[in-house]
N, C-alpha and C positions, 0 to 999 in steps of 0.2 A: 224167611229167606228174602234177601235183598232183591230189588227189581232186576239188577244186572244178572244175578245168579238165576232168577226165575227164567229170564230170557235164555241164558246159556243152557240151562237144563232142557227147556222146551226145544230149542234149536238142535241140540245134540241128539235128542231122542229121535226127531224126525229125519235128520241127516243119516243116522244109523239105520233107520228103517229103509230109506231109499237105497243106501249102499248095500245093505243086506240083500235086497231084492235084485239089485244089479248083478251081484255075485252069483246069486241063485240062478239068474236067467242064463248064465253061460252054459248051464247043464241041461237046459230045457230046449224043446223044439223051437224052431224059428216061428215067431209070432206072425199071424196072417193079417194083422190090421193094415189098412191102406195108409200110405204116407199122405199126410194132409198138405194142403197148400202151405208153403214155407212161411207165410206171414200170418197164419192163424194158430192160436194156441191149440195144443194137441187135444185138450179136453173136450172140445166141441167142434165138429166139422160143419160150421155154419159159414155161409158166404160173407165176405167182407164187403163193406160199402165204401170204405176209403180207397181211393184209386191211386195209381202210380206206385211209388215206393214208400209212401207214408206208413210207418210202423204203428200198429195199433194192437190192442188186446181185446179178445172176444170171448165171452162166456155164453152158454146157451142152456137148454133145458136140462142137460145132464148135471150142470152145476146147480140150477134152480131146485132140482128135485132132491138135493141133499138136505134141504131145510124145510121148516114149517112154511106153508104157503103164504103166511103174512110176514115172513122174516126177510124182507127186501135187503136190509143192511148187511146181513151175513153173506148173502150172495155177492153183492158188489164188493165187499171187503176181501173177496178172494183174489181180486186184481191188485197186484203190487202197485204202489204209488197212488192208489185211490183209497180214500177213507171216508166212509159215510157215518156221520154221527147222528144218532136218532134219539131225540128226547121223548118222542111218542110217535104213534102211527102217522100223525099229521104234522110232526115237527122234525124235519130232517135237514141236514147240511152236508153237502158233498164237497170235499176238498181234493184237489189233484196236485200232488207234489207241493203241498203246503199252501197253494193258492186258494184263497177263500177262507182260510182258517180264522181270519180276523173279522169276518162277517158275523154280527151278533145272531141273526136268525136267517134261515133260508139258504138257498144255494145261488151263488152268483159267480161271475168271472169265468163262466164257461157257457157253451151253447148246447142246448138239448134239442134233439130231433126225434120225431115219432113217425116212423115209416117215411122218412125223407122230408117231413114237414117241420120247419122250425117252430118250436113252441116256447122258446125263451121270450119273456115279455119285453116291453119297450125299454125298461131300465136294466135289463140283463139278469133278471131273476128267473129261476126254473123250478117247477114244482113236480118232482118225480113221483110224489105220492098220488098224482092224478091218474096213474096207470096201474091196472091190476097185474100183479106179479104173474098170475097163472095164464094171462093172455099173451105173454111175451115169448118170443122164440129165441131172441138173442139180445145182448147188450154189448155194444162195441165202444171202446174208449180210446180216443186219440188224446194222448197226454201232452200238454204243452201247446204252443201256438203253431205247430207245424202242419196243421190240417189244411189250411188255405181255403179249400172249397167248402169247409164247414166253419169258417170264421178263423180269425187269428187271436182269439181270446187267450189270455195268459194261462188259464186253467186247461184249455183244450175244448173237446166236444164229446158228448155222449150220444150215441145213436141207438135208439130203441126200435126193435122190429117185432111185429106180431108174428105168431106162429104161421107156418105154411103147411100145406097138406099135400099128400101124394095126388097125382092126377088120377081121375076116374075113381073118386071115392066119395061116398056120402056117409057121414059119421055123426052120431049124437053121443055126447059124453057129459056125464055129471060127476063132479067131485065134491064130496062133503067132508069137512074136517071139523072135529070138536076138540076143545082144549081147555086148559086151565083158565081161570078168570072168566068163566061162562062164555068162552069164545066159540062162535059158530061161523063157519065160512062155507059158502056154497058157490060153485062155478058151473054153470050149464052152458055148453057150447054146441053149436050145430055147424058142421062144415060140409060143403058140397063143392066138388071140383071135377071139371071135365076139361076137354082139350082147349076150349075157347072161353071158359067162364069158371070163376071161382068165387065162392061166397063163404064168409065166416060171420056168424052172429053169436055173441056171448053175453050172458047175464051173470053178474056176480053180486052176492050179498055177504056182508061181513058185520058181525056185531060182537062186542066184548065189553065186559065191565072194567077191564084193565087191572094192572097190578097195583096201582096207586089210587089214593082217594081222588075223586073228581076226574076220572080218566075214562069214562064210558065213551064208546065209539060205535057209530052205526053208519054203514055205507051201502048204497046200491049203485051199480054201474052197468052200462050197456056199451057194447062194442059192435059195430057193423063195418066189415071190410069186404069190398068186392073188387074183382078184376075182370075186365071184359076185353077180349082180343077182337078188335073190329075187323082187322084183316092182317095180312102178313107183315105190314109195316106199322100198323097203328094199334094202340091199346089204351084203355081208359080204366082208371080205378077211382073208387069213392070210399072215403073213410069217415066214420063218425064215432067219437068216443065221448061218452057222457057219464059223469058221476054226480051223485048227490049224497053228501055226508054231513053228519053232525058229530063233533068231537069236543068233549069236555077237556079242560086244560088244567093239569096239575101244576105246571110250571116248574122252575128250578127251586132247589132247596139249599139250605146252608149246611155247613160241615156237621154241626151237632145233630140236626135232623137226619142227615145222610148216614151218620154212624149209628144213631139210636133206633131209627125206624124209617127206612127208605121208602116205605109205602105212603108216607105223609105227602100231602099236597102243600104248596105254599099257602100260608094262612089267609092271605088276602084273596087269592084266587078261589080258595075253598069257600070263604064267606060270600063271595060274589057269585059262586057257582059258575065261574067263567067258562065260556065255550066258544067255538066257532062253527058256523054253518056255511057250507059251500055248495054251490051248484056250478059245475064246470062243463063246458061244451067245446069240443074241437071237431070241426068238420072240414074236409078238404077234398078237392077234385084234382086228380093228376092225369096228364095225358103224355104218352110216350110215342115218338114217331121216329122210325128208322129211315132216314133219307136214302142211305146207301150202306154198304158194308163198312164204310169208313166214317159215317156221321150219324149220330143219334141225338135227339133232344127230348128232355123230360121237363114239363112245366106243371107246376102245382099252384092252385089258388086255394086259399084257406081262410077260415073265420074262427075266432075263439071268443068265448063269453065266460066271464066269471062274476058270480054274485056272491058276495062275502059279507057276513054279519058276525061281529065278534064283541060280545059284552066282556069288558075287562075291568079290573078293580078301579082303574084310574079314569076310564071313560068307556063309551061304546062306539065302536067303529062300524060304519055302514058304508059299503062301497060296491061298485060294479065296474067292469071293464069290458069294452068291446075292442077286439083286435082283429086285424085282417091284413092280408098281404099276398105276395106271390114269390115263387122261386123257380127259376128257369136255368137249366144246365145243358150245355152242348158238350158231347163227348165224341172224339174222333181221332183219326190217325192221319198224319201228314208225313209222307215218305215213311221213315222208320219210327218217327216220334208219335207219342200219344199225348193228346192235349185235352184239357177241360176248361171251358170258359162259361161264365154265367153270372147271375146276380140274384139277390133276394131283397125284398122290401118288407119290413114289418112296421105297422103303425097301430097304435092303440089309443083309445080315449078312456081315461081313467077318471071316474067320478067318485069322490069320497067326502065323508063328513064325520064329525064326532059329536057325541051327546053326553050329557052328564049321566053317570051311573049312580043311582040312588039306592044301591043295595043295602047300605047301612040303615036306611029308613023303611025297609021292606019286610020287617018282622021275620027275618031269617029265611025268606023265600028266594033269595038270590037277586040277580040283577033286575033293575027297573029303569027304563029309559026316562031321562029328564030333558032339560032344555038343550037346544042345539048349542054347540061350542064352535063349530067350524063348518064350512062348506067350500069345497074346492073342485076344480077340474084340472087334469093334466093331459096334454097331448104329446105323445112320445113317438119319435120316428127314428128308425135305424135302416140304413141302406148299405148293402155290401155288394161290391163288384169283385170277382175273383177269377183267377186263371192259373193254370199250371201246365207245364210242358215237361214230359218225361222222355228222355232220349237214351236209347241203348247203344253204347259204343261197341258192345259185343254181346254175346249171349250171356256173359257172366257179369258185365259191368254196365251200370246205367246211372244217370243223373237226373235230378228233377229240380226245376226252378218254378217257384210259385209267387204270386202277388195277390194281396188282398187290400182293397180300399174300403174304408168305413167312413160313413158320415152320419152323425147323430145330432138330433135336435130335440129340445124340450121346451114346452110352453106351459106355464103355471098360471092359473087364474084363481084368485081369491074372491069367492062369491059371497063372503060373509062380512068381511071388514070393509069399511069405506074410508075415504080421505087418506090421511097420512098413515093410517093403520093398515091400509090395503097393501098386500105383498105380492101382487101379480108381477110376473117377470118372464123373460125368455132366456134360454141358454142354448147357444148354437156352437157346438164344438167344431174346430177346424177338421177338414178331411185328413185322415191319417192313413198312410200307405205302409203295409207290412210285408217284407219279403221273406221267402223261405227257400233254402237250398239244401238238397240232400243227395247223398251218394249211396249206392248199394252194390255190393259184390256178392254174387251167388256162387256156391260151389256144391259139391256132392252132398255134404252133410248139413247144408243150410245156407245162411247168409250173414254178412256183416253190413252194418249201415252206419252212416254218420249224417248229422243234420245240424244246421244252424238256422235259426228263425227268429223273427221279431214278433212281439205280441203286445196287446194292450188290454186295458179294462177301463170301461167308462164308470164314473161315479153315478149312482142313482140320482134322480132329481132331488130327493130328500137330502142326500149327502152334500149337495151343492148349496144348501140353505145355511145361513148363519143362525145363531141362537134366536135372533129376532124374526126369523122366517123369511129373510131376504136372500135372493140368489147371490152367491159369492162368485164373481167371475174369475177369481184367482185359483179356484179348485181345478186342477189339471187331471188329465187322464194318466193312469198308471201305464208305464211302458217297460218292456223288458226284452232281453236277448237270451235265447235258449240255445245251449250247446249240448249235443247228445251223441253218444257212441253206444252201439248195441250189437248184439248177436242173437240170432234165433237158430237153434241147432236141433237136429233130429239124429240121435245116436242109437247104437245097439239095434239095428234093423228097425229104426223108427219107434222103438219102444220108449225111449227116453227123450223127452222134450226139455230143452234147457234154454231159457231166455234170460239174458243178462244185459242190463242197461246202466250206463253211467251218464249223469247229466249235471248241468249247472245252469242256473238261470239268475241273472242279475236284474232286479226290478228297481226302477226309479219312480219318484213321486208316489211312494206308498200311500194308499188311502187308509186313513185311520178314522174309525167311528168313535167320536167322543160323546160320552153320555152326559147329557145336561138335564135330564129328568127321568122319571121312572120308566117312561117308554119313549123318550125323545133323544135322538142321536143326531149329531151334525158331523160332517166330514171335513177332513183337511189332509193335505199332503205332508207327510212327516219324515221323508228321507228315503233310505234305500235298504233293501234286503237282498240277501244272497241265499238262493235255494240250490243245494247240491246234494246228491245222494246216489244210492245204488238200489236197483230193483232186480230181484232174482226170482224166477219161476222155474221150478223143477217138477216134472211129472213123469212117472215111470209106470209102465203097464207090463205085467207078467202073467203067464198062465201057470198057476200052481198045480193044475191038473187039466185034463181034457174038458172038465166041466166047471172049473173054478178059476176066476180071474181076480187078481189083486192090483190095485192102483193107488200107491202112495203119492203124495204131492206136497209141495211147499211153495208158498208165496211170501217172500221176505222183502221188507222195505226198510232201508236205512236212510234217515232224513237228517242231514246236517244243515239246518236252516238257521239263519241268524240275521240280526239287524246290523247293517254295515254303518249306517248313519241315521240315528233316531234320537233327536233331542226334543223333549216335551217340557217346555217351560224351563225350570231349573234342573230337571232330571235328564241325564244322559244315559240312554239305554243301549248305546252303540256297543256291539259285541255280544249282547245277550242273545240266547236262543229265541227263535221266533215263537211268540205266544200261540198256544192252541195246537201245537204239532208234536206228536210223540216221536222220539228219536228212533225207536225200534218198533216194528210191527211184524207179526208173523201169523199168517193163516196157513193151516196145514191140515192134513187129514188122510184117511185111508178108505177107499171104496173097495168092498168085497162083493163079488157078483157070481151067482151060480146060474147055470143054464136052465135050471128049473123055474127061474123067475124070482128067486130070493135074492135080496140085496141088502147089505149093511153099509151105512155111511157113518164114519166116525170123524168129527171135525173139531178143530181147536183154533182158538184165536188168542194171541198174546198182544197186549197193547202196553207200551212203556208209559211211564208217568208223563203228564202233559203240563207244561208251564201255563199257569192260569193268569198270571199278571206280567206286565212288561218288566217289572222289577225282578222277576224270577224268584220271588220270596215264597210263593205258594204254588203247589203242584198237586195234581190229582195222583192217586196211587196207581202203580202198574197192576195189571190183572191178567189172569188166564181164565178163559171160559171154554168148557168142553160140552159138545152136543153129540147126540147119537140118534140115528133114524134107521128103522127097519122097514123094508118094503117087500111086497110080494105081488106078482102079476101072473095070471093064468088065463088060458083060453077056455071059456065055459062052453062055447059052441062055435060053429063056423061064423057066426055073426056077433057074438058077445064076448067081451073080455072083462075080467074082474081084477081090480087092484086094491090092495090093502096097505096101509102105512100107519106107523106109530113111532113116536119120537119123544125124546126128553131133551130139553134145553137147560143149560147151566147146571150140569149134573152135580157139581159140588157146591151149589148154592152160594156162589161168590157174590159178595156185595161190591158192585162196581158201577162206575159212571159211564153210561153208554153215550152220553153227550155232556159237554161242559159249556158254560158261558164265561168267556174270558173277561178280565178286568171288571168283574161285577162290583157294584157299589152297594153298601148297606146304608139305607136312608135312616136318619135318626140314630137310634141305638141298635138297630137291627144288624145282624151279621150279613155279609155278602152271600148271595145265593149263586153258587158256582155249578151245582151238580144236578144232572138229570139221571136218576138211578136206572140201571138196567133191570129187567125182570128177574125175580128169584127163580129157583128151580120150578120148572113148569113142564106139563105133559100135553101131548096132543095125539090124535089118531083119526083115521078117516077111511073112506071107501071111495073107489072110482069105478063107475060102470060105463062101458062104452059099447055102443051098438053100431055095427056097420051094415048099411042097407044093401 
């Protein structure tokens, strides 16, 4: 079956399922679910953090619990317009509306916040794998640069929030999950909440041998989150998140290995027994003060630390980063208008060096550190000032104006080379001002909104370097203009949630990473891209009986992204589809729930083929992946509850690429290594015990 026919069949199946349930619902009793806030997706009634009329998408624990507790990508990929590619538990890349798709490794061009604290580093990279899936209460995504108070990055912003607990409760919960590939995950959490004080402490452990060669993974993590209400006006919160993990690296493989045996690791990474070891700490102190009914301030001070060691076939990277900063936000009302004014500063000191890897002379024992090859320090600073004003012209119609000012500075010190070979330099970007304007019209069944906003992306310091290691002052920031029209509707007595968005974003000074070595990339500005598409989210809930509820849903993304002007030497790629972005994506499923505590979740993901080269001569294959999970919860006593869960992922054992590396180059006679295979058919199951004191 062709990719287009695969998509049509999948889409038709789930549209039929939704429409059938809509028709069935006309003969059932009126559902008693509460109508949710009009700008929150119906699947999870979790509070939004984005203020004003900024439209965002939010998922919460109901979505998380459809999946294996280590399957972060499947949960995030339930959000239309958002695509998380995962080469391994420690190798993830999130793109929003195609922004970030050309980044070789990691997530950039967006801002990541954890409980309101900015955790994106000084060059714009975010590591979502630093947070345990089971500790999260919600993930909110602002798509595109319209967020203003959370930065004007072209990709947008992702806001992670930890779980909250009911007031006056003390609970101890332990969840243990076993699975294929010798997977063991345990999460132990203690929650205490009273009127003026709340505390959460969680410990998590994860270990697995992985699906592929050289992909063992082990992690320990700790989370402490406290909130203390000092008085009626003042409150204080303290947050610490720490992880320590070691992850072997299978890396990407070529087409032949992908077709014949996707469990293989890249031969050089296998011979070197390559891995990375990370210790990551985030700690923050936040204070909120209510000056009056019309004015509130929240100020956070935070510190981050990363210690990273990575033996690779071509060298050994040893680095550590100290980061610190603050964020202060004033929220208030002036006459009828709502305003937000604030700023945030993030600074980090990045120390890194490389060494020879003598694994070839180590008698098959893997990596062996040799002589030093480089020693460098980088000082990176980003400062954001922001403000927004939301004015209601009537109860139904309102407008929002926002401004974000960014100033970025890099300093690079070469501590290894001397004389003419020394490449120390500074890069000071001009301040950039990004406006945002939105309109919203609310009516009985929901709302309509429109937005126009400007955004930007900074190059990383490494992208500003020439092949000789000297900072290139001609590398410019990417800038873009985003246009968006959308609706968020609640129909059929709030049983059907229908969210539809049309958007277009024109990006200039596109940053392109050009590969000049096995692990060396330099950046340049290569022209313009046009990102346009449609996002559709449908969710319907019906009572099949007094005790049985069915909820089918669809999240569909259509991405028509292309190069408008892209000339690389003698090659003109103008008009080609944007590399690394599937044209069609569909996440869909069916939740079945009985009042006796039994629940069945059936989920499906379709991903269209992905252009792998700028010439568009090579693409990954489209694929469908189906998962299922069965859960059961019951009350054992007045104090204790029991939960059981079991699931199967990739039911039909599809061989698919869960992540890809675009424009891969084969060195020597080797084939290009484009593919990170997804796991084969795998199983998991576990138990949750919870005790309320």
